[in-house]
N, C-alpha and C positions, 0 to 999 in steps of 0.2 A: 655111621658111628652109633653105638648104643648109648642113648641119653638117659638111661636109668640112673636115678640118684643113688650115690653110694659114698660113704665116708671111709677113707683109708687110714690105716695106722701110720703110713709113711708120712702123713702130714706133720707128725712130731719130729721126724728127721729134718724135714724142710724148715720147720719152726726153729729147731736147734741151730742149724748152720746159719740161718738168716739172722737170728737173734745175736749170735756170736759176732758176726761182722758188724752189726749195729753197735755192739759193745766196743769193738775195735775202733770204729770211725770216731766215736765220741772220745775215746782215750787219746787218739791222735790229735783231735781238735785242741784239747786243753793240756797237752804235754808240758808246755812251758809256763802255764798259769801259776802253779804253786811254787815254781823255782825262778820267778822273774828276775830277782836280784842276782842270783847265781848265774843265770843265763846271760844277763847283761855284762857281768864281769868276764865270763868265759869267752863271749864273742866280741867283747870290747865295743859294744854298740849302745845306743840310747835306750831308755826304758820304752819309748814309743815304738821302736823297732821290734822289741820283744812282744809288746802288746799286739803289734800288727800280725804276728804269727797266729794269734787266736782270732783277731778281728777279720782276717782274710776269709775265714769260713763263712761269715755272715755276708760279706760282700760278694763272694763267688756264688753263694747260694741264690742270691737275688738274680744273678745273670744266668745261672744254669738250671734254675728250678723248672721253667716251662719246657726247655728242650729235653730235660731228663724225663719229665712226665710224658712227653710225646713219645720218646723211645720206649718207655715201659708199656704204655698203652698200645702202641702200634706193633711192636716186635715182641712183647711179652716180658715176663719177669726174668726168665733165664738169660736173655740178652741184656735187658736193662740193668738188673742187679749184677750180671756178669761183667758189664763194662765197669761198674763201680768196684767190683772185686779186682779186676785187672789193674785199674788205676791205683787201688789200695796196695796191691802187691808191689808194683813197680816203684811207686813214690815212697812207700814205707822203706823199701830196700835202699833207695837213694838217700833218704833221710838218715838211715842208719850208717851206711858206708861213708857218706859225706858229712857226718855229724860235726866235724871240726870247723866247717865253713858255714858262716851265717847265710851267705848267698845261696849255697846248695840247699840248705835247710829251708830257706824261704821258697825256692822253686818247688821243692818237694811238698811243702805245706800247701802250695797252690794246687798241685796235682791231687793231693788228698782232699782238699776242699771241693774240687770238681767231682770227686767220687761220691761225696756225701749225698747230694740229692738223688743220685741213681740208686742209693741204698735206702735212705729214710723215706723217700716218696713212695716206696713200694709196699709199705706196711699193710695198708688196707687191701691192696691188690693181691698180696700173698694170702691174706685172710679169705678173700672172695674165691680165689682159685682152689684152696685146699680145705677150708673149714666151713661147716654149716653155720647158718646165721646166728644160732644160739651160742656159738663159741668165738665169734669174731671180735667182740670187745675184749674178751679174755686174751685172744691172740695178740691184739694190739697192745694190751696191758703188759703182757710178758715181754714183748719187744721193747716197749717203753721202759720197763724195769731194767732190761739189759743196757739200754742207753744210759740210764741213771747210774747203773753200776760201773759203766765205762768212765763216767765223770768222776765218781767216787774213787775208782781205781787210780786214775790220773792224779787226783788231789792227794791221796794218801800214800800211794806206793812210790810215785816219782821222787818226792823228797827223801825217801828212805834209800833209794838207789843212788841219787845224786848227793852223796855226802861230801862235805868239805873236808879236805885233808891238807897237810903241809908237806911239800916236797922241796927240799933245799930252801926252807923258809918262804916258799911261794905257795899261796893258796890255790889249790886245784879242785876241780869238780869232775865227777864221773858221768858227765853229760853224754858223751859219745857211747859209753857202755850202756846207759839207759836207753838211748835211741836204738842200739842194736837189739837189745832185749825186746823192745816194742816192735821192731821190724820183724823179728822171728814170730811173735804172736800174730802180727798182721798177716804175714805170709801164710801161716797155717790156716787162719780164718778164710782167706781168699781162696786157697786151694780147696778147702772143704766146700765152699760155695760152688766153685766151678765143677766139682765132682758130683755133689749130692743134690744141688738145687735143681729140681725138675720143673718144667713149665706148668703142668697140670696133670691131674690123675686121668685115667681112662674115662671114668664116669664123673660128672660134676657132683659136688656136695649139696647143691641146691638146684632146683629146676631152672632158675633164671640164668644159670651159667651156660645153658645151651642156646640162649638167645643172643642175637647180634647186639653189639654195643655201638654207641655213637663214636665217631672219630673225635680227635682233640678239638677241632674248630667247632663242630656241632655241639660237642659236649660242653665247651665253654659257654656258648650261647644259651644252652639249656640250663646250666647252673646259674647264670646271672638272671634268668627269668624266675628262679625259685626264690620266693620271699624269705623262706626260712634259711636258705643258704646265704643270702645277703646279711641277715641278722647274725648268722653263725660267724661270718667273716668279720663283722664288727666286733662280736664278742671276743674272738681270738686276736683281733688287732689290738684290742685293749688288754686282754688278759695275758696272752703270750708275750706281747711286747713289754708289759709291766714286769713279768717274771724275768725275762732276759735282762732288763735294766737293773732290777734288784740283785740278780745273781752277779752281774758284772760289777756293780757298785757296792757290793756288800761290805768291802773294806772301808769305804767312805761312810756308810751307815753306822758301822761299829766304831769307827774312829771318832765320830761326832758324840758318841756315848762314852768315850775314854776307855774303850776296850782294847786290849793288846792284840798282836797279830795271831798268837796262839788261840785266844778266845774267838777271834774272828774266823779262823779256819774251822774250829769246832762248830760254830754257829752255821757256817755254810755247809759243813758236812751233815749236820743234823737236819737241815732243810732237805738235802738230797735223800737221806735215809728215810725221812718221813714220806718223800715222794715214792721211794721204792716200795714201802709198806702199803701206801695208798694205791699204787698201781697193781698190787696183788689182791686188793679187796674190792674196791668200788666197781671196776670193770666186770669182775666176776658176778657181782650182785646184779649189775645191769643186764648181763646175759641171762642170769637165773630168773629174774622177774620180768624179763623182756620189756624193759623200760629204759629209754635213753634220756628223755627230757627230765624225768624225776631225779636221776642220779647226777646229771649235769647241773641241775639246779642246786642239789645238796652240796656238791663240791664247791660251787662258786659262792654259795651262801656262807658256808662254814670256814672258807679261807679268809673271810673279812676280819674275824676276830684276830687271826694270826697277823694280818697286815696291820691292824690297829696297834697290836702289841709291838711289832717291829718299828712302828712310827713313834710311839710314845713311851714305851718301857725303856728304862735306863739301866736296870740291873742285868747282870749276866744271866741269871736264872730265868728272868722274864723273857729275855731275848731268845734263850734256848727253847723255851716252851712255845713262844710265838713262831719261831722259825720252823719247828716241827709241824705245828698246826697248818701253817701256810703251805709248806711243802707237801704234806699229806693230802690236803684237799685239792690244791691247784694242780699238782702234777698227776693226780689220778683223773682229772677232768680231760687231759689231753687225749688218751686213747678212746675215751667215750665220745668225745667231740669228733675225732677223726672218723670213727665208725658211723656216727650219726650223719655226718656230711656225706659219706659214701652211700648211705641208704636213702637219704632224701633226694640225692641227685641221680639216682639210677634212672635210665641206663647210661648216664655219663660215665666215663672211665674213672675208676676209684683213685688211681694215682694222681689224676688231675685235680680232683676235689681236695685230696690231702695236700698236694703241692701248693694249691692256692691258699689253704689255711696256714701252712708253714710260712709261705711267702709273706702273708699279711703280718705275721708275728715277727719275722726278721726285719721287715721295713720299720715297723713301729718300735722294735727293740733298739735300732740305731737312733731313731728320733728321740726316744725316751732317755737313752744314755746321754745324748747331747743336752736335753732339757735338764737332767739331773745335775750335769756339770755346769749349766748356765745359771739356773735359778736357785740351786742349793738342794741338799738332800731332804731336809724337813718339809719344805714347801712342796717338793715333788711327791713325797710320800702322802701328804694330805690330798693332793690332787689324785693320786692313785686310789685312795680310799673312796673318793667321790666317783671316780670312773668304775670302781668295783660295784658300787651301789647301782650304777647305770646298767652294768652287766647282769645284775640280779633281775632288774626289770626286763631286760632282753630275754632272759631264760623263761620268763613268764609269758612272753609274747610268742615264742616259737611253739610249734605243734609237735606232738609225738611222732616219731618215725612211722610212716605208713607200713613199712616192712615189719615193724614190731607188732603193730595192731593186727596185721594180716596173719602173723604166725603165732598168735596167742592160742 
């Protein structure tokens, strides 16, 4: 094999189809979140059962994260992401065709939840296979952007499709129609992945890609020996868990400030829009200036004013501004952190390092949601501010990525 380094234009085709299926899996995750009341009436079930359709993604991720990373690292992105694509195709179709039955939808949602780690754990692996190191945070940022767009799409489009109407004086909802539309989008994305996602180019984009990597077991041992990786896991355990809890409980946060449901939805949407813009900017600068630590520190430092505003501001305008700031800086930290983890853990498998980071955030997210419901929103938010200050200290303790220093 000729190991000459070369960058191929086809990497953008790979990025496009991979980003699309990331968009889809996030859309499928939060399908019922913005229409919980309508879904509860349509299926004649409790609100807890509707919430379970979203919560199952977090639960299954904890169980499937390590196996998914093992498959991606052992058999490659074409097989790993391909498994996620097949599960997305099959269970999105089941969800669409069986949309009248809560039980069928629940099973389909479990299948889609299983697909998720096979897709999102491969972000940094796709970057390493196809992109040079000075484009990898940008690649992760674009994929993260599409994940956020998938959430925004679900939040904004789902209620527009599922419109309440009266038929013979009975309230009905177009939920099955919405699920069929989403099934078609999901099938298209899965087919595109199966056709166009290639394992790797003929020549690697960087010299290290021609070198042998550690297996999952050795890679895990290697990662846990890395001081900076341990600090990064603590950082994301706090940060990502906090973000997941705030996103999940945004209605409680706004209700405590006497804001209505429409205002709450806009505040949540503004947070995601801020994240989309942030994911387009900070990762690009991280690649341009070849610095991971600096931009990770900037993101986690400037998200604190947004968090303070969400905690103490009571006005609608104050909450909007705070939500945007919080989303812009925190959600842009994700792709930078994923790429930093992949670089400091080399030659450990990239999907293992990213999967470990996501796993930490999923576990803490469940813990923090329970805490918020146990001790109250205001107290929890104050604790989150204290934890965020700890995260700022942690970013000062970590060292710059050696890969960035090497490639200056």
